C-alpha positions as CSV (number, residue, x, y, z in Angstrom):
1,M,0.0,0.0,0.0
2,K,1.3,3.4,-1.0
3,C,2.3,5.7,1.8
4,K,0.0,8.6,2.3
5,L,1.2,11.8,0.7
6,L,2.0,14.3,3.4
7,L,1.4,17.7,2.1
8,F,3.2,20.6,3.8
9,V,4.3,23.5,1.5
10,F,6.6,25.9,3.2
11,F,6.2,29.5,2.4
12,I,7.3,32.5,4.4
13,R,6.8,36.1,4.1
14,A,8.1,37.9,7.1
15,F,7.7,41.6,7.7
16,V,9.6,43.3,10.5
17,A,9.4,47.0,10.9
18,H,9.5,49.0,14.1
19,G,9.1,45.8,16.1
20,Q,6.2,44.3,14.1
21,T,6.3,40.9,12.4
22,N,3.8,38.9,10.3
23,A,3.7,35.2,10.9
24,P,4.4,32.8,8.0
25,S,1.3,32.6,5.9
26,E,1.6,29.0,4.8
27,N,3.8,26.0,5.8
28,I,3.7,23.2,3.3
29,L,6.1,20.2,3.1
30,I,5.7,17.6,0.4
31,A,6.8,14.1,1.5
32,S,6.7,11.3,-1.2
33,E,7.3,7.6,-0.9
34,K,10.4,7.6,-3.0
35,G,13.1,9.9,-4.1
36,K,15.6,11.9,-2.1
37,T,15.3,14.8,0.3
38,E,15.4,18.0,-1.6
39,V,14.6,21.7,-1.2
40,V,13.4,23.6,-4.2
41,A,12.5,27.3,-4.4
42,E,9.8,28.2,-6.9
43,N,8.5,31.7,-7.3
44,G,9.5,32.7,-3.8
45,K,7.9,29.5,-2.3
46,L,9.9,26.8,-0.8
47,R,9.0,23.2,-1.5
48,V,10.6,20.5,0.7
49,N,10.5,16.8,-0.4
50,V,11.2,14.3,2.3
51,P,10.7,10.5,1.7
52,P,8.9,8.7,4.5
53,K,12.0,6.6,5.3
54,D,14.0,9.9,5.8
55,V,11.2,11.3,8.0
56,S,11.5,8.3,10.3
57,K,15.2,8.5,10.3
58,L,15.4,12.2,11.1
59,K,12.7,11.9,13.9
60,S,14.6,9.1,15.5
61,K,17.6,11.4,16.0
62,K,15.5,13.8,18.1
63,S,17.2,16.7,16.2
64,V,17.9,17.8,12.7
65,R,20.9,19.6,11.1
66,Y,21.0,22.1,8.3
67,S,23.2,19.6,6.4
68,D,20.3,17.1,6.4
69,F,18.5,19.5,4.1
70,G,21.4,20.3,1.8
71,A,23.2,23.2,3.5
72,K,26.8,23.3,2.3
73,G,28.3,25.3,5.1
74,N,31.2,26.4,2.9
75,G,30.7,30.2,3.3
76,K,30.0,30.6,-0.4
77,S,26.9,28.7,-1.4
78,D,23.6,30.3,-0.3
79,D,22.3,28.1,2.5
80,M,19.2,30.1,3.4
81,D,16.7,27.8,1.7
82,A,18.2,24.8,3.5
83,I,18.1,26.6,6.8
84,A,14.5,27.6,6.4
85,A,13.5,24.1,5.4
86,T,15.3,22.5,8.4
87,H,13.3,24.7,10.8
88,A,10.0,24.0,9.0
89,F,10.6,20.2,9.3
90,A,11.7,20.6,12.9
91,N,8.6,22.7,13.8
92,L,6.3,20.1,12.2
93,H,7.8,17.2,14.2
94,G,8.9,19.0,17.4
95,L,12.6,18.4,16.8
96,A,15.5,20.5,18.0
97,V,17.8,22.0,15.4
98,K,21.6,21.9,15.5
99,A,24.1,23.7,13.3
100,D,27.3,21.8,12.3
101,D,30.3,23.0,14.3
102,G,32.9,24.4,11.9
103,A,30.4,25.2,9.2
104,T,30.1,28.7,7.7
105,Y,26.6,29.3,6.4
106,Y,26.2,32.1,3.8
107,I,22.9,33.8,3.8
108,S,22.1,36.0,0.7
109,G,19.8,38.9,0.4
110,K,16.9,36.8,-0.9
111,E,13.6,37.2,0.8
112,R,13.4,34.1,3.0
113,T,12.8,33.8,6.8
114,A,13.5,30.7,8.9
115,V,10.7,30.2,11.5
116,V,12.1,28.9,14.8
117,Q,9.6,27.1,17.1
118,T,12.0,24.6,18.7
119,D,15.2,24.7,20.6
120,T,18.1,25.7,18.3
121,D,21.8,25.3,18.9
122,F,23.8,27.4,16.5
123,G,26.9,26.1,18.3
124,K,30.3,27.1,17.0
125,A,29.0,27.6,13.5
126,A,29.4,30.9,11.6
127,F,26.7,32.7,9.7
128,I,27.4,35.4,7.1
129,I,24.4,37.6,6.4
130,D,25.0,39.5,3.2
131,D,23.0,42.8,3.2
132,T,24.7,44.3,0.1
133,E,21.8,43.3,-2.1
134,V,18.6,42.7,-0.2
135,Q,15.2,41.9,-1.8
136,N,13.2,42.8,1.3
137,R,15.0,44.8,4.1
138,N,12.0,44.0,6.4
139,A,12.3,40.3,6.2
140,A,13.9,38.8,9.2
141,V,16.5,36.0,8.8
142,F,15.1,34.1,11.8
143,T,11.8,34.7,13.5
144,V,11.3,32.9,16.8
145,S,7.6,32.4,17.0
146,S,4.9,30.6,18.9
147,G,2.5,28.0,17.6
148,L,-0.1,29.6,19.8
149,K,-2.4,32.1,18.1
150,S,-3.5,35.5,19.3
151,F,-7.2,36.4,19.5
152,K,-9.4,39.4,20.1
153,L,-11.1,40.2,23.4
154,E,-14.7,41.4,22.8
155,N,-15.9,42.4,26.3
156,V,-13.2,44.7,27.6
157,T,-14.1,48.3,26.5
158,S,-12.1,50.4,29.0
159,L,-9.2,50.2,31.5
160,K,-7.9,52.1,34.5
161,R,-4.4,52.6,35.6
162,N,-3.3,50.0,38.1
163,Q,-6.5,48.0,37.4
164,E,-6.0,44.5,39.0
165,K,-8.3,42.4,36.9
166,I,-10.0,42.3,33.5
167,E,-13.2,40.5,32.8
168,A,-12.1,37.7,30.6
169,S,-11.9,33.9,30.7
170,L,-8.7,32.7,29.1
171,P,-7.1,29.4,28.1
172,G,-4.1,30.3,30.4
173,A,-1.7,33.1,31.0
174,C,-1.9,35.6,28.2
175,L,-0.1,38.7,27.0
176,I,-2.6,41.5,26.5
177,T,-2.0,44.3,24.0
178,V,-4.5,47.2,24.1
179,T,-4.8,50.3,21.8
180,N,-6.9,53.4,21.6
181,S,-6.2,54.9,18.2
182,N,-8.3,58.0,19.1
183,V,-5.7,59.2,21.7
184,K,-2.2,60.2,20.7
185,Q,0.8,60.1,23.1
186,Y,4.6,60.4,22.9
187,I,4.1,63.4,20.5
188,R,7.8,63.8,19.8
189,F,9.5,67.2,19.9
190,G,12.7,68.3,18.1
191,L,14.5,67.3,15.0
192,N,12.6,64.0,14.7
193,Q,9.2,65.5,15.6
194,N,6.1,63.5,14.8
195,N,2.3,63.4,15.6
196,G,2.7,60.8,18.3
197,S,1.6,57.1,18.7
198,S,-1.8,55.7,19.5
199,Q,-2.2,55.1,23.2
200,T,-1.1,51.6,23.9
201,D,-0.4,49.3,26.8
202,I,0.8,45.7,27.3
203,F,0.5,43.5,30.3
204,V,0.2,39.8,31.5
205,V,-2.9,38.3,33.0
206,D,-3.6,34.8,34.3
207,K,-6.4,32.6,33.0
208,N,-8.9,34.4,35.2
209,G,-7.9,37.8,34.0
210,K,-5.9,38.8,37.0
211,V,-3.1,41.3,36.1
212,D,0.5,40.7,37.1
213,M,1.0,43.8,39.1
214,N,4.8,43.6,38.7
215,A,4.0,45.1,35.2
216,P,0.8,47.0,35.9
217,I,-1.5,48.8,33.5
218,I,0.0,52.3,33.3
219,W,-2.8,54.3,31.4
220,D,-6.5,55.0,31.7
221,F,-8.3,53.9,28.6
222,S,-11.7,55.7,28.2
223,E,-12.2,53.5,25.1
224,I,-10.4,50.7,23.4
225,T,-10.2,50.4,19.6
226,E,-8.3,47.0,19.7
227,I,-7.4,44.5,22.4
228,T,-5.8,41.1,21.7
229,A,-4.6,38.2,23.9
230,L,-1.6,36.1,23.0
231,P,-1.3,32.9,25.1
232,I,2.1,32.6,26.7
233,D,4.1,29.4,26.0
234,E,4.9,27.6,29.3
235,K,7.9,25.7,27.9
236,P,11.1,27.7,27.5
237,L,12.6,27.9,24.1
238,K,16.4,28.0,24.0
239,I,18.6,29.6,21.3
240,T,22.3,28.9,21.9
241,G,25.6,29.8,20.4
242,G,26.2,31.1,16.9
243,R,28.8,33.5,15.4
244,F,27.0,35.9,13.1
245,T,28.5,38.5,10.9
246,T,26.5,41.0,9.0
247,I,28.0,42.5,5.8
248,A,26.4,45.9,6.1
249,N,24.1,47.5,3.6
250,K,25.4,50.3,1.4
251,A,22.0,51.9,0.9
252,E,21.3,55.6,1.0
253,S,21.4,57.1,4.5
254,K,17.8,57.7,5.3
255,Y,15.2,56.2,7.6
256,T,14.8,52.9,5.7
257,Y,15.5,50.5,8.5
258,Y,17.0,47.1,7.8
259,N,15.6,44.3,9.9
260,R,17.7,41.4,8.7
261,N,17.9,39.9,12.2
262,I,16.7,37.4,14.7
263,A,13.2,38.6,15.6
264,V,11.9,37.2,18.9
265,R,8.1,37.1,18.9
266,R,7.5,34.3,21.4
267,S,7.4,34.5,25.2
268,N,9.6,32.5,27.5
269,V,12.8,32.5,25.4
270,L,16.5,32.3,26.3
271,V,19.2,33.5,23.9
272,D,22.6,32.3,25.3
273,G,26.1,32.7,23.9
274,L,25.3,34.4,20.7
275,E,27.9,36.7,18.9
276,H,27.2,39.3,16.3
277,R,29.7,41.3,14.4
278,I,29.5,43.8,11.5
279,T,31.8,44.4,8.6
280,G,31.7,46.5,5.4
281,E,30.4,49.7,6.9
282,G,31.3,52.5,4.5
283,E,30.7,56.2,4.0
284,H,26.9,55.8,3.9
285,G,24.3,53.2,4.8
286,A,20.7,52.8,6.1
287,P,20.2,52.2,9.8
288,Y,19.4,48.8,11.5
289,G,16.4,48.0,13.7
290,G,18.3,45.6,16.0
291,F,20.0,42.3,15.2
292,I,18.3,40.8,18.3
293,N,14.8,42.4,17.9
294,I,12.4,41.5,20.7
295,G,8.7,42.4,20.4
296,E,5.2,41.4,21.4
297,C,6.3,39.0,24.0
298,A,7.3,38.5,27.7
299,Y,10.0,36.7,29.7
300,V,13.0,36.9,27.3
301,T,16.6,36.7,28.5
302,V,19.7,37.4,26.4
303,K,22.8,36.3,28.2
304,N,26.5,35.7,27.7
305,S,26.3,37.4,24.3
306,I,28.5,39.8,22.3
307,L,27.0,42.4,20.1
308,T,28.3,45.3,18.0
309,G,27.4,48.9,17.8
310,H,26.6,50.3,14.3
311,K,28.3,53.2,12.6
312,T,26.3,56.4,12.8
313,Y,25.1,58.0,9.7
314,S,23.2,61.3,9.2
315,T,20.1,62.3,7.2
316,I,17.5,65.1,7.0
317,G,15.0,64.7,9.8
318,A,11.3,65.6,10.1
319,A,12.1,69.2,11.0
320,G,14.1,69.6,7.7
321,K,17.5,69.7,9.4
322,P,20.4,67.2,9.6
323,V,20.1,64.6,12.2
324,T,22.1,61.5,13.2
325,M,20.0,58.3,12.8
326,G,19.5,55.8,15.6
327,T,20.7,52.4,14.5
328,Y,20.7,49.4,16.9
329,D,22.0,46.0,17.5
330,L,19.5,45.4,20.3
331,S,15.9,46.4,20.0
332,V,12.9,45.8,22.4
333,N,9.4,46.9,21.5
334,R,6.1,46.1,23.3
335,A,7.7,43.6,25.6
336,L,7.7,42.7,29.3
337,N,10.4,41.3,31.6
338,V,13.3,41.4,29.2
339,S,16.8,40.9,30.7
340,F,20.3,41.3,29.3
341,I,22.8,39.5,31.5
342,N,26.6,39.4,31.0
343,C,26.4,41.0,27.6
344,S,29.1,43.2,26.0
345,Q,30.0,44.7,22.6
346,T,32.9,44.3,20.2
347,N,33.6,48.0,19.7
348,D,34.6,50.7,22.2
349,I,31.6,51.7,24.3
350,N,33.0,55.2,24.5
351,D,33.5,55.7,20.7
352,N,30.9,58.1,19.6
353,T,31.2,57.2,15.9
354,Y,29.0,54.3,16.8
355,W,25.4,54.7,17.9
356,G,24.2,53.4,21.2
357,I,23.5,49.8,21.1
358,L,19.9,49.5,22.5
359,G,16.6,51.2,21.6
360,S,13.3,50.3,23.2
361,N,9.6,51.4,23.1
362,F,6.5,50.5,25.2
363,C,8.3,48.1,27.6
364,K,8.1,47.1,31.2
365,N,10.7,45.6,33.5
366,L,13.9,46.0,31.5
367,L,17.2,44.8,33.1
368,Y,20.9,45.2,32.5
369,D,22.9,43.0,34.8
370,N,26.7,42.7,34.5
371,C,26.7,44.3,31.0
372,T,29.3,46.5,29.3
373,L,27.4,48.4,26.7
374,S,27.3,51.9,25.2
375,R,23.7,52.7,26.0
376,F,20.5,51.9,27.8
377,D,17.6,53.7,26.1
378,A,13.8,53.8,26.5
379,H,12.2,56.0,23.8
380,Q,8.4,55.8,24.2
381,G,8.4,54.8,27.8
382,V,9.5,52.0,30.1
383,A,7.7,51.0,33.3
384,N,10.4,49.9,35.7
385,A,14.1,49.6,34.6
386,T,17.1,48.3,36.4
387,I,20.8,48.7,35.6
388,R,23.1,46.9,38.0
389,N,26.7,45.6,38.1
390,S,27.2,47.2,34.6
391,T,29.3,49.8,32.7
392,L,27.6,52.2,30.4
393,G,29.5,54.1,27.7
394,H,29.3,57.4,25.8
395,M,25.4,57.4,25.4
396,G,24.8,56.4,29.0
397,I,21.3,55.9,30.4
398,N,18.4,57.5,28.5
399,A,14.9,57.0,29.7
400,I,11.4,58.2,30.1
401,G,8.6,56.3,31.8
402,S,7.2,55.4,35.2
403,G,7.8,53.2,38.2
404,M,11.2,52.5,39.6
405,L,14.4,53.4,37.8
406,L,17.2,51.8,39.7
407,V,20.9,52.2,38.9
408,E,23.3,50.4,41.3
409,N,26.8,49.0,41.5
410,S,27.5,50.5,38.1
411,T,29.9,52.9,36.3
412,I,28.4,55.5,34.0
413,R,30.7,57.2,31.5
414,G,28.1,59.4,29.7
415,R,27.3,63.1,30.0
416,S,25.1,62.4,33.0
417,I,24.1,59.5,35.0
418,V,20.5,59.6,33.8
419,N,19.2,61.6,30.8
420,L,15.5,62.1,30.8
421,R,14.8,62.3,27.1
422,S,13.7,65.8,26.2
423,D,12.1,64.8,22.9
424,Y,9.5,62.9,25.0
425,G,9.1,65.5,27.8
426,S,11.9,64.4,30.2
427,T,9.2,62.6,32.1
428,W,9.6,59.9,34.8
429,Q,6.5,59.3,36.9
430,G,7.9,57.5,39.8
431,E,11.2,57.1,41.7
432,L,14.9,57.2,40.8
433,V,17.5,55.4,42.9
434,I,21.3,55.7,42.2
435,R,23.3,53.5,44.6
436,N,26.9,52.4,44.9
437,C,27.9,53.9,41.5
438,V,30.8,55.7,39.9
439,F,30.2,58.6,37.5
440,V,33.0,59.4,35.0
441,P,31.6,62.4,33.1
442,V,32.2,62.2,29.3
443,N,34.6,59.3,30.0
444,G,37.0,61.6,31.9
445,K,37.2,64.5,29.5
446,P,36.9,68.1,30.9
447,A,33.2,68.8,31.6
448,N,30.6,70.5,33.8
449,P,28.9,67.3,35.0
450,V,25.2,67.0,36.0
451,L,23.8,63.8,37.5
452,I,20.3,64.1,35.9
453,S,19.9,65.9,32.5
454,G,16.9,66.8,30.5
455,S,15.0,69.7,29.0
456,Y,11.4,70.9,29.3
457,S,9.9,74.2,28.1
458,G,6.3,73.6,29.1
459,Q,5.2,74.8,25.7
460,H,4.8,71.5,23.9
461,D,2.0,68.9,24.4
462,F,3.5,65.4,24.5
463,G,0.1,63.8,25.0
464,Y,0.5,63.3,28.8
465,T,1.4,65.2,31.9
466,C,5.2,65.3,32.3
467,Y,6.9,64.5,35.6
468,M,10.3,64.6,37.2
469,P,11.0,61.7,39.5
470,E,8.9,62.3,42.6
471,K,11.7,61.1,44.9
472,I,15.4,60.8,44.0
473,T,17.8,58.8,46.3
474,I,21.5,59.1,45.6
475,E,23.7,57.0,47.9
476,N,27.4,56.1,47.8
477,L,28.2,57.9,44.6
478,K,31.7,58.8,43.5
479,I,32.0,61.5,40.8
480,E,35.3,61.4,39.0
481,D,35.4,65.1,38.0
482,A,39.1,65.8,38.5
483,Q,39.3,67.0,34.9
484,H,37.2,70.1,34.6
485,P,37.2,73.6,33.1
486,E,38.8,76.5,35.1
487,S,35.4,78.1,35.8
488,Y,34.0,74.8,37.2
489,M,31.6,75.4,40.1
490,G,31.2,71.7,41.0
491,P,28.8,68.9,39.9
492,A,25.0,69.6,39.8
493,I,22.2,67.3,40.6
494,F,20.0,68.8,37.8
495,A,20.8,70.3,34.4
496,N,19.2,73.6,33.6
497,F,16.0,72.1,32.3
498,N,14.6,75.4,31.2
499,P,16.9,78.4,30.9
500,E,13.9,80.7,30.1
501,M,12.4,80.0,33.5
502,K,14.3,82.7,35.5
503,D,11.4,83.9,37.7
504,A,7.7,83.5,38.4
505,S,6.8,85.5,35.2
506,Y,7.5,82.4,33.0
507,Q,4.3,80.5,32.3
508,E,4.1,76.9,31.3
509,K,1.2,75.9,29.0
510,F,1.8,72.3,30.1
511,P,3.2,72.4,33.7
512,Y,6.1,70.2,34.7
513,I,5.5,68.3,37.9
514,K,8.8,68.6,39.7
515,T,10.7,66.4,42.1
516,K,9.6,66.8,45.7
517,E,12.6,65.4,47.5
518,V,16.3,64.4,46.9
519,I,18.0,62.3,49.5
520,L,21.8,62.4,49.4
521,K,24.1,60.1,51.3
522,N,27.9,59.8,50.9
523,V,28.2,61.6,47.6
524,T,31.9,62.6,46.9
525,A,33.6,64.4,44.0
526,A,37.3,63.9,43.0
527,S,37.5,67.7,42.4
528,G,36.7,68.4,46.1
529,K,33.8,70.6,45.0
530,E,30.4,70.5,46.7
531,L,27.4,69.0,45.0
532,R,25.1,71.8,43.8
533,V,21.4,71.6,43.0
534,S,21.4,73.3,39.5
535,D,22.5,76.3,37.4
536,N,18.8,77.1,37.5
537,A,18.2,77.9,41.2
538,F,14.7,79.3,40.6
539,M,13.3,76.3,38.8
540,F,14.4,73.9,41.6
541,K,14.0,76.2,44.6
542,D,11.1,74.2,46.1
543,I,12.8,70.8,46.1
544,K,13.6,69.4,49.5
545,I,17.3,68.3,49.7
546,T,18.0,65.9,52.6
547,T,21.6,64.9,53.4
548,R,22.1,61.8,55.6
């Protein structure tokens, strides 16, 4: 009796832009009763023929290798079809994937995405990602996805900040994403000005709709235009090893982001021991959206990994003036509980010809632990962020958001310890703690250092009330300011956030809610100068300074 024909055609179109990804539209694999295993690309589709005897053989090994599906691994032949086919077969049969140690897999610019749904060990293999001629700059090379499907919630029509429960019966723990397109927030100011983003929030609930209050709802939603639930995978998925090299694009320097990356779109993922390097950067090029791009998920850890900062290029911004473009090796968007542990970068964290390595939007509970990286950054808000046991380079810590911002046991070599981003209102609605840290202003160059920088005129509507941290605690801080200008008056707690606010005659259309209390304990400066409040004594005159 003839074996039943197993039909499974593998076809991927991945789109990754600003943290968004479409899942593969079809997965089809054709297995016949005779013939050899082969992978054939036809009109963009990928057809994989696997004889039944080979199916049984591969399943018995519990894992599959790229070479099983024809990958050469010689660094010259394009192995992307074989890589994608391997993962398609592994996903179908629940098998792990292993690269061949010593292999070098060349990945051309064709539009093909490998969908990863099982444990994958890249091992000591090398991967060359050639971006010099790319068919679709938005197509990820690998997308780590879930087999679980998101669905809409019909009965939730409004939400309140810090609400503890939603009325929903769910199959299990879910990641909830909510949007009100009729309200705009994060209305950006400055050279990259824009009209803002739709009000959005993301949080985790259990099967009964109870909200995980470690990542609470942070906005009031008077109405909801879209709300979806994505079940969270209980079993961790592991991505280990791999030595990746991107041959950089040579496109025009404008905001056409390249997302030829590893896109993580599944919750409960560990990336361990990955390395990413960049070669071929020239006089111009388009920016990158993050080689490890994490979005629409929760509980993701990247550890023991080495990344690379991208060369900075300039273009004309939205205000019609030249602007340097953000370009990232790490990107996190609409994600919760994301940790970077024991991560570093190949280039000098203090070399300002390379852009800061991380960018993030709409996140909660971000962590750096034992990292040496050029920047931590939260653009459109983070709720709770921790930097500990780490060293931050020339772009330092940049953030707006809410909750607790904790910096401890770390060395900061930027222009300030924390920069509250002025393009989003220099807002932090919560508390700031700086503990057991060393501040080396501008990496030891002569400077007039401030601990907390930002800017706020009170004349621009960002779509929300802007706050300074309500309470700031600075404990056991060493300021290495021995190198300073002759006119140096000593380090300041705050920058001059508004030079125009010299007296009570200045009127803010959108008032800034200022810090109530600063607690200082054992703050010392190598210059011997006393810590000052600010160059703008009037603006900060009502803040209570407590020295312990």
